[in-house]
C-alpha positions as CSV (number, residue, x, y, z in Angstrom):
1,X,0.1,0.1,0.0
2,X,1.5,3.2,-1.2
3,X,1.3,6.7,0.7
4,X,-1.5,8.0,-1.3
5,X,-3.7,4.8,-0.6
6,X,-2.8,5.0,3.0
7,X,-3.9,8.6,3.3
8,X,-7.3,7.9,1.5
9,X,-7.9,4.9,3.8
10,X,-7.0,7.0,6.8
11,X,-9.3,9.9,5.8
12,X,-12.1,7.5,5.1
13,X,-11.7,5.8,8.5
14,X,-11.9,8.9,10.5
15,X,-14.9,9.9,8.5
16,X,-16.6,6.5,9.4
17,X,-15.7,6.8,13.0
18,X,-17.0,10.4,13.1
19,X,-20.2,9.2,11.6
20,X,-20.7,6.2,14.0
21,X,-20.0,8.4,17.1
22,X,-22.2,11.3,15.9
23,X,-25.1,8.8,14.9
24,X,-25.3,7.4,18.6
25,X,-24.8,10.8,20.3
26,X,-28.0,12.6,21.6
27,X,-30.8,12.1,19.1
28,X,-28.1,11.4,16.3
29,X,-29.0,11.8,12.8
30,X,-30.2,9.4,10.0
31,X,-33.1,8.1,12.1
32,X,-36.6,7.3,11.1
33,X,-39.5,7.7,13.6
34,X,-42.8,6.1,13.4
35,X,-46.2,6.5,14.8
36,X,-47.6,3.2,15.9
37,X,-51.4,2.3,16.0
38,X,-53.6,-0.7,15.7
39,X,-55.6,-2.0,12.7
40,X,-58.4,-4.7,12.9
41,X,-60.8,-6.3,10.6
42,X,-63.8,-8.3,11.4
43,X,-65.8,-10.8,9.3
44,X,-69.5,-10.0,9.1
45,X,-72.6,-11.3,7.4
46,X,-74.2,-8.2,5.6
47,X,-77.6,-8.5,4.5
48,X,-78.2,-7.6,0.7
49,X,-81.1,-7.2,-1.4
50,X,-80.1,-7.5,-5.1
51,X,-76.8,-9.3,-4.9
52,X,-75.1,-10.2,-8.0
53,X,-74.7,-13.8,-8.9
54,X,-71.7,-15.5,-7.4
55,X,-71.5,-13.1,-4.4
56,X,-74.1,-14.7,-2.2
57,X,-73.0,-17.4,0.2
58,X,-76.7,-17.8,1.6
59,X,-79.9,-16.2,0.5
60,X,-79.7,-12.4,1.1
61,X,-76.5,-12.4,2.9
62,X,-72.9,-11.6,2.0
63,X,-69.8,-12.4,4.0
64,X,-67.1,-9.8,3.9
65,X,-64.2,-8.4,6.0
66,X,-64.5,-4.9,7.1
67,X,-62.6,-2.4,9.3
68,X,-63.4,-2.9,12.9
69,X,-64.6,0.8,13.3
70,X,-66.7,0.9,10.6
71,X,-70.5,1.1,10.4
72,X,-70.9,-2.3,9.2
73,X,-68.8,-3.9,12.1
74,X,-70.8,-1.9,14.5
75,X,-74.2,-3.0,13.1
76,X,-73.4,-6.6,12.1
77,X,-70.3,-8.1,14.1
78,X,-71.0,-10.5,16.9
79,X,-68.7,-11.5,19.7
80,X,-67.9,-14.8,17.9
81,X,-67.3,-13.0,14.6
82,X,-63.7,-13.9,13.2
83,X,-61.2,-11.1,13.8
84,X,-57.7,-10.1,12.5
85,X,-55.7,-7.4,14.1
86,X,-52.1,-6.0,14.0
87,X,-50.1,-3.1,14.8
88,X,-49.7,-0.5,12.0
89,X,-46.9,2.0,11.6
90,X,-46.9,5.5,9.8
91,X,-43.6,7.3,9.4
92,X,-43.7,10.7,10.8
93,X,-41.0,13.5,10.6
94,X,-38.2,13.9,13.3
95,X,-39.9,17.2,14.1
96,X,-42.8,15.4,15.4
97,X,-40.8,13.2,17.8
98,X,-38.7,16.1,18.8
99,X,-41.8,18.3,19.8
100,X,-43.2,15.3,21.7
101,X,-39.8,14.9,23.6
102,X,-39.7,18.6,24.4
103,X,-43.4,18.5,25.4
104,X,-42.6,15.3,27.7
105,X,-39.8,16.9,29.3
106,X,-41.9,20.1,29.9
107,X,-44.8,18.0,31.5
108,X,-42.4,16.1,33.7
109,X,-41.1,19.5,34.9
110,X,-44.4,21.0,35.5
111,X,-45.6,17.9,37.4
112,X,-42.8,18.4,39.8
113,X,-43.6,22.3,40.3
114,X,-46.0,23.6,43.2
115,X,-49.8,23.5,42.6
116,X,-50.9,27.0,43.9
117,X,-54.6,26.7,43.3
118,X,-57.1,25.6,46.2
119,X,-60.1,23.6,45.5
120,X,-63.1,23.8,47.7
121,X,-66.2,21.8,47.8
122,X,-67.0,20.9,44.3
123,X,-67.4,18.0,41.9
124,X,-64.7,15.8,40.5
125,X,-65.0,16.9,36.9
126,X,-64.6,20.6,38.0
127,X,-61.7,19.8,40.3
128,X,-59.9,17.9,37.7
129,X,-60.6,20.5,35.0
130,X,-59.0,23.2,37.2
131,X,-55.9,20.9,37.9
132,X,-55.6,20.2,34.2
133,X,-55.7,23.8,33.1
134,X,-53.1,24.8,35.7
135,X,-50.7,22.0,34.8
136,X,-51.2,23.0,31.1
137,X,-50.1,26.5,31.8
138,X,-47.0,25.4,33.6
139,X,-46.0,22.9,30.8
140,X,-46.6,25.6,28.1
141,X,-44.2,27.9,30.0
142,X,-41.6,25.2,30.3
143,X,-41.8,24.2,26.6
144,X,-41.1,28.0,25.6
145,X,-43.3,27.8,22.6
146,X,-40.9,25.1,21.1
147,X,-43.9,22.6,21.4
148,X,-47.3,22.3,22.4
149,X,-48.0,20.0,25.3
150,X,-51.3,18.7,26.0
151,X,-53.3,17.3,29.1
152,X,-56.1,14.7,28.8
153,X,-58.4,13.3,31.2
154,X,-59.3,9.7,30.4
155,X,-62.9,9.8,31.6
156,X,-63.7,6.6,29.8
157,X,-61.2,4.7,32.0
158,X,-61.9,6.6,35.0
159,X,-65.6,6.0,34.6
160,X,-65.0,2.2,34.2
161,X,-63.0,2.2,37.3
162,X,-65.9,3.6,39.2
163,X,-65.2,7.3,39.4
164,X,-68.3,9.5,38.9
165,X,-67.6,13.0,37.1
166,X,-70.3,14.4,39.5
167,X,-69.2,13.1,42.7
168,X,-69.1,15.8,45.3
169,X,-65.6,16.2,46.9
170,X,-63.7,18.5,49.3
171,X,-60.0,18.7,49.1
172,X,-57.2,20.9,50.0
173,X,-54.2,20.2,47.4
174,X,-50.8,20.5,48.5
175,X,-47.2,20.2,47.3
176,X,-46.6,19.5,43.6
177,X,-49.0,18.7,40.7
178,X,-48.6,14.8,41.2
179,X,-49.4,15.1,45.0
180,X,-52.4,17.2,44.4
181,X,-53.8,14.9,41.8
182,X,-53.5,12.2,44.5
183,X,-55.2,14.4,47.0
184,X,-58.0,14.9,44.7
185,X,-58.7,11.3,44.0
186,X,-58.4,10.3,47.5
187,X,-61.2,12.6,48.4
188,X,-63.1,11.2,45.2
189,X,-62.8,7.7,46.5
190,X,-63.8,8.6,50.1
191,X,-66.9,10.1,48.6
192,X,-67.5,7.3,46.1
193,X,-67.5,3.6,45.8
194,X,-64.1,3.4,43.7
195,X,-61.0,1.9,45.2
196,X,-58.9,2.2,42.0
197,X,-55.5,3.9,41.9
198,X,-55.1,6.6,39.4
199,X,-51.8,7.9,37.8
200,X,-50.5,10.4,35.4
201,X,-48.8,9.0,32.1
202,X,-46.6,11.1,30.1
203,X,-46.3,10.0,26.3
204,X,-46.2,11.7,23.0
205,X,-46.5,15.2,24.3
206,X,-49.5,14.4,26.4
207,X,-50.1,14.0,30.2
208,X,-52.7,11.4,30.4
209,X,-54.8,11.1,33.8
210,X,-56.0,7.5,33.8
211,X,-56.1,4.4,35.9
212,X,-53.2,2.1,36.5
213,X,-55.2,-0.7,34.7
214,X,-55.3,1.3,31.5
215,X,-52.2,0.7,29.4
216,X,-50.9,3.9,27.7
217,X,-48.0,3.1,25.4
218,X,-46.1,5.9,23.5
219,X,-47.2,5.7,19.9
220,X,-44.3,7.8,18.6
221,X,-40.9,6.4,18.7
222,X,-37.8,5.2,16.7
223,X,-38.1,2.5,14.2
224,X,-34.9,0.4,14.1
225,X,-35.7,-1.7,10.8
226,X,-36.5,1.4,8.9
227,X,-33.5,3.3,10.4
228,X,-31.0,0.2,9.4
229,X,-32.8,0.3,6.0
230,X,-31.9,4.0,5.7
231,X,-28.2,3.5,6.6
232,X,-27.9,0.4,4.2
233,X,-29.4,2.8,1.5
234,X,-26.7,5.5,2.3
235,X,-23.9,3.0,2.4
236,X,-24.9,1.5,-1.0
237,X,-25.2,4.8,-2.5
238,X,-21.6,5.8,-1.4
239,X,-20.5,2.2,-2.6
240,X,-22.0,3.0,-6.2
241,X,-20.3,6.5,-6.1
242,X,-17.0,4.9,-5.4
243,X,-16.8,3.8,-9.0
244,X,-16.0,7.2,-9.8
245,X,-12.7,6.7,-8.2
246,X,-12.1,3.3,-9.7
247,X,-13.6,-0.1,-9.9
248,X,-13.5,-1.7,-6.6
249,X,-14.9,-4.6,-4.6
250,X,-17.6,-2.2,-2.6
251,X,-18.9,-1.2,-5.9
252,X,-19.3,-4.7,-7.2
253,X,-20.9,-5.9,-4.0
254,X,-23.5,-3.0,-4.1
255,X,-24.2,-3.6,-7.8
256,X,-24.8,-7.4,-7.2
257,X,-26.8,-6.8,-4.1
258,X,-29.1,-4.0,-6.0
259,X,-29.7,-6.4,-8.9
260,X,-30.5,-9.3,-6.6
261,X,-32.9,-7.4,-4.3
262,X,-34.6,-5.7,-7.3
263,X,-35.3,-9.1,-8.8
264,X,-36.5,-10.5,-5.4
265,X,-38.7,-7.3,-4.9
266,X,-40.4,-7.4,-8.2
267,X,-41.0,-11.1,-7.7
268,X,-42.8,-10.5,-4.5
269,X,-44.8,-7.6,-6.1
270,X,-45.8,-9.7,-8.9
271,X,-46.7,-12.6,-6.5
272,X,-49.1,-10.4,-4.2
273,X,-50.2,-7.8,-6.9
274,X,-50.9,-10.3,-9.9
275,X,-50.6,-13.9,-9.0
276,X,-52.6,-14.2,-5.7
277,X,-55.3,-11.6,-6.4
278,X,-55.7,-12.1,-10.2
279,X,-54.9,-16.0,-10.7
280,X,-55.4,-17.7,-7.4
281,X,-58.2,-15.3,-6.4
282,X,-60.2,-16.3,-9.4
283,X,-59.7,-19.9,-9.2
284,X,-59.9,-20.4,-5.3
285,X,-61.8,-17.4,-4.0
286,X,-62.6,-18.8,-0.7
287,X,-59.3,-20.1,0.2
288,X,-57.6,-16.9,-0.9
289,X,-60.1,-14.7,1.1
290,X,-59.8,-16.9,4.2
291,X,-56.1,-17.3,4.3
292,X,-54.3,-14.7,2.2
293,X,-56.3,-11.6,1.5
294,X,-59.3,-10.9,3.7
295,X,-60.3,-7.9,1.8
296,X,-60.9,-9.9,-1.5
297,X,-64.7,-10.2,-2.3
298,X,-65.9,-13.9,-2.5
299,X,-67.2,-15.2,-5.8
300,X,-67.6,-18.6,-7.6
301,X,-64.4,-19.9,-9.2
302,X,-63.8,-18.5,-12.7
303,X,-62.4,-21.8,-14.5
304,X,-61.3,-19.4,-17.5
305,X,-58.1,-18.6,-15.6
306,X,-56.8,-22.1,-16.0
307,X,-55.6,-20.9,-19.3
308,X,-52.9,-18.3,-17.9
309,X,-52.2,-20.8,-15.1
310,X,-51.4,-23.4,-17.8
311,X,-49.4,-21.0,-19.9
312,X,-47.5,-19.8,-16.6
313,X,-46.6,-23.6,-15.8
314,X,-45.3,-24.0,-19.4
315,X,-43.0,-21.0,-19.0
316,X,-41.5,-22.6,-15.7
317,X,-40.5,-25.6,-18.0
318,X,-37.3,-23.6,-19.1
319,X,-36.0,-24.6,-15.7
320,X,-36.3,-28.3,-16.4
321,X,-33.6,-30.5,-17.7
322,X,-36.1,-31.9,-20.4
323,X,-38.9,-30.5,-22.0
324,X,-37.8,-26.9,-22.4
325,X,-39.3,-26.7,-25.7
326,X,-42.8,-26.6,-24.1
327,X,-41.9,-23.0,-22.8
328,X,-41.7,-21.8,-26.5
329,X,-45.5,-21.9,-26.6
330,X,-45.8,-19.3,-23.8
331,X,-43.0,-17.2,-25.2
332,X,-44.5,-17.1,-28.7
333,X,-47.8,-16.2,-27.2
334,X,-46.3,-13.4,-25.3
335,X,-44.2,-12.0,-27.9
336,X,-47.1,-12.1,-30.5
337,X,-49.6,-10.6,-28.3
338,X,-47.2,-7.9,-27.0
339,X,-46.1,-7.0,-30.5
340,X,-49.8,-6.6,-31.7
341,X,-50.8,-4.4,-28.4
342,X,-47.8,-2.3,-29.0
343,X,-48.2,-1.8,-32.8
344,X,-51.9,-0.7,-32.2
345,X,-50.7,1.5,-29.4
346,X,-48.0,3.1,-31.6
347,X,-50.4,3.6,-34.5
348,X,-53.1,5.3,-32.4
349,X,-50.9,7.2,-30.3
350,X,-48.0,8.4,-32.8
351,X,-48.8,7.5,-36.3
352,X,-52.5,8.8,-36.5
353,X,-52.2,11.5,-33.9
354,X,-49.3,12.8,-36.1
355,X,-51.5,12.8,-39.2
356,X,-54.5,14.4,-37.5
357,X,-52.0,17.2,-36.0
358,X,-50.8,17.8,-39.4
359,X,-54.0,18.3,-41.3
360,X,-55.3,20.7,-38.8
361,X,-56.3,24.2,-40.3
362,X,-53.2,26.5,-40.4
363,X,-55.1,29.3,-38.6
364,X,-56.0,28.2,-35.1
365,X,-58.9,30.3,-33.6
366,X,-58.7,30.3,-29.7
367,X,-61.9,31.7,-28.0
368,X,-62.3,33.4,-24.7
369,X,-64.7,32.4,-22.1
370,X,-67.1,35.1,-23.2
371,X,-67.0,33.7,-26.8
372,X,-64.8,36.4,-28.3
373,X,-61.6,35.6,-30.2
374,X,-58.3,35.8,-28.4
375,X,-56.1,37.3,-30.9
376,X,-52.7,36.9,-29.0
377,X,-53.5,33.2,-28.5
378,X,-54.7,32.6,-31.7
379,X,-51.5,34.0,-33.4
380,X,-49.2,31.9,-31.5
381,X,-51.5,28.7,-32.0
382,X,-51.2,29.4,-35.7
383,X,-47.4,29.7,-35.6
384,X,-47.3,26.5,-33.8
385,X,-49.3,24.7,-36.4
386,X,-47.4,26.1,-39.4
387,X,-44.0,25.1,-37.7
388,X,-45.6,21.6,-37.3
389,X,-46.5,21.4,-41.0
390,X,-43.2,22.7,-42.1
391,X,-41.3,20.5,-39.8
392,X,-43.2,17.3,-41.0
393,X,-42.9,18.0,-44.8
394,X,-39.2,19.0,-44.6
395,X,-38.3,15.8,-42.6
396,X,-40.2,13.6,-45.0
397,X,-38.5,15.4,-47.9
398,X,-35.1,14.6,-46.2
399,X,-36.0,10.9,-46.2
400,X,-37.4,10.8,-49.8
401,X,-34.3,9.5,-51.7
402,X,-36.0,9.1,-55.2
403,X,-35.0,12.7,-55.9
404,X,-31.7,13.9,-55.8
405,X,-31.3,16.6,-52.9
406,X,-30.4,19.6,-55.1
407,X,-32.1,22.8,-55.7
408,X,-35.5,23.5,-53.8
409,X,-35.5,19.9,-52.6
410,X,-31.9,20.1,-51.2
411,X,-33.0,23.2,-49.4
412,X,-36.1,21.8,-47.9
413,X,-34.1,18.7,-46.8
414,X,-31.7,20.8,-45.2
415,X,-34.5,22.5,-43.3
416,X,-35.6,19.0,-42.3
417,X,-32.1,18.3,-40.9
418,X,-32.4,21.3,-38.8
419,X,-35.7,19.9,-37.5
420,X,-34.2,16.6,-36.8
421,X,-31.0,17.9,-35.0
422,X,-33.2,20.2,-32.7
423,X,-35.5,17.2,-32.0
424,X,-32.5,14.8,-31.2
425,X,-30.8,17.4,-29.1
426,X,-33.8,18.1,-27.1
427,X,-34.5,14.5,-26.6
428,X,-30.8,14.0,-25.4
429,X,-31.0,17.1,-23.3
430,X,-34.2,15.6,-21.6
431,X,-32.3,12.3,-21.0
432,X,-29.3,14.0,-19.3
433,X,-31.5,16.2,-17.3
434,X,-33.4,13.3,-16.0
435,X,-30.1,11.7,-15.1
436,X,-29.1,14.9,-13.3
437,X,-32.3,14.8,-11.5
438,X,-31.7,11.3,-10.2
439,X,-28.2,12.4,-9.2
440,X,-29.6,15.5,-7.5
441,X,-32.3,13.2,-5.6
442,X,-29.3,11.0,-4.4
443,X,-27.4,13.9,-3.1
444,X,-30.7,15.2,-1.2
445,X,-31.2,11.8,0.2
446,X,-27.7,11.9,1.5
447,X,-27.6,15.4,3.0
448,X,-31.2,15.4,4.0
449,X,-32.6,12.2,5.0
450,X,-29.3,10.6,6.2
451,X,-27.0,13.5,7.4
452,X,-29.5,16.1,8.3
453,X,-27.2,18.8,7.0
454,X,-30.1,20.4,5.1
455,X,-33.7,20.7,6.0
456,X,-35.6,21.9,2.8
457,X,-39.1,20.6,3.9
458,X,-38.9,22.1,7.6
459,X,-38.9,18.5,9.1
460,X,-36.6,19.2,11.8
461,X,-37.0,22.8,12.5
462,X,-36.8,22.1,16.6
463,X,-33.9,19.5,16.2
464,X,-31.2,21.9,17.2
465,X,-33.0,22.1,20.6
466,X,-32.2,18.6,21.5
467,X,-28.9,18.3,19.7
468,X,-30.1,16.9,16.4
469,X,-27.8,18.9,14.0
470,X,-24.2,19.3,13.7
C-alpha cells in the first residue's frame, strides 16, 4: 500500500468513525421515527337485497371483511365473529418526535412544580379541569413555545374504574401537581365507591390522567428496521459512487446486491399484486379470502383462468432439464400479443395522432370564455401549427431519396435536418436532465434524510433544541 492509498484510507476511516460516534450521540442523525397504531378487521354477514350472482353465500347475506371501526362492524359484528388485528406503523417527521420529546420534558418538569390553586367543595369534574388547566399553563411555559403539550383526562377509563364525574368532593391540594392529583382522587374515593388507583402517564407530548389498569403506550418512537434500512441505502449509495474513483470490491458488492434485491422485490410484487389476487383469487376465491387476502370479495371460481395458469406452468419448463421446448408456446404467445398490442398503441398514439395534427387548419382560432376571439393566443397557436406542418414536410423530404437533394428539394431537406437535430438534441438534453435529477435526488437523500445537514421541507426545525444537528 503506497502513501496515497494509506492517506485515502485514513481519511475514510476517520470519516466513518465520526459518523458512527455522531449517529449514537444525543438524538443523532439518520433516524426514522414512526407512529404506531392498531388496525383490525372483522368478518361480518351483511344482508343484501339484489346481490349479483356469485357473491351470495346464503340467501340475502354476503360475507365480507370490514374495518373493525366501520359502520358495518358496529351493526353486524358479533362476539364470535372472526377477527384479525395487527399493529400498523406510519412514518412521521423527526420534528414530530422532537416536539413530543420537548413536550414530555416540559410536562415532567411541570408535574414536579408547586400547585398553588386551592379547591373547595366541588365535583370531581370541576376539580380535575382546574388541575388540568393549571398544569397545562405550567407545561406551556416550560416548553417555551417550542412545542404544544397537552393534558387529557381519560374519563372513559376513570368511569370504568368507578369514578363519577359529578361526585362531590372537598380537598385541599398541596405540594406539587402529582401530590395534588393524589389528594383529589383520595377525596373522590372517600366520597364514592371506587378503590382504583390513578396515575399520570406522560407520552407523545401528552399528560394523560388515567387508571393504573389502562395501558398507555407511547405511539411515536424510533423504528430500528427503517433506520437500518436508511443507513444501508446511504452506504450502498456511497459504494456506487466509489466507482468514480475506480472499480473496486465495494462497487461490485453493491451492484450485485441491488440487482438481486430488485429481482426479489419485483418477484414479491408480482406474486401479491398479480398471481394471488388475479389468478389464485379467481380460481380459489374462498381459500384466498380466508387465508391470504381478507379484503378480497368472494365469488364462484372462474375456471377460464386455467388458461393463463397453464401458460405460466409451461413457461417454468425452461428450468427443467428436459421439456424446455414446451416454454416456447408461452414465449410465442407473449411475443405475438405484446407486438400486436404495441403496434396498435403506436399507430393510434403516434402515427394517427401525427397525421391528425398535420391536417389541422393553419389558422387556429382560440376563443375566450365570453365567446370572443383571443387574438394573441390565436396568433401563437397558428404559428405552432405552421411550424409543425413545415417540420413534417421537410423531414419527409429529407428521407425521400428518389429525388436528388439539389435545388429546392435540397434546401427543404436541409431544413428537415435542422428539425431533426433540434429534436435529437432536445431528446438527449431531456435524458441528461433526467439523469441529473436522479443524481440530485441521491445527494438530497444523503444530505437531508441521512446526514440532516439540510432541511428543505422544515421537518426538523426544532432538532437543534435537542442536539439533532451538527
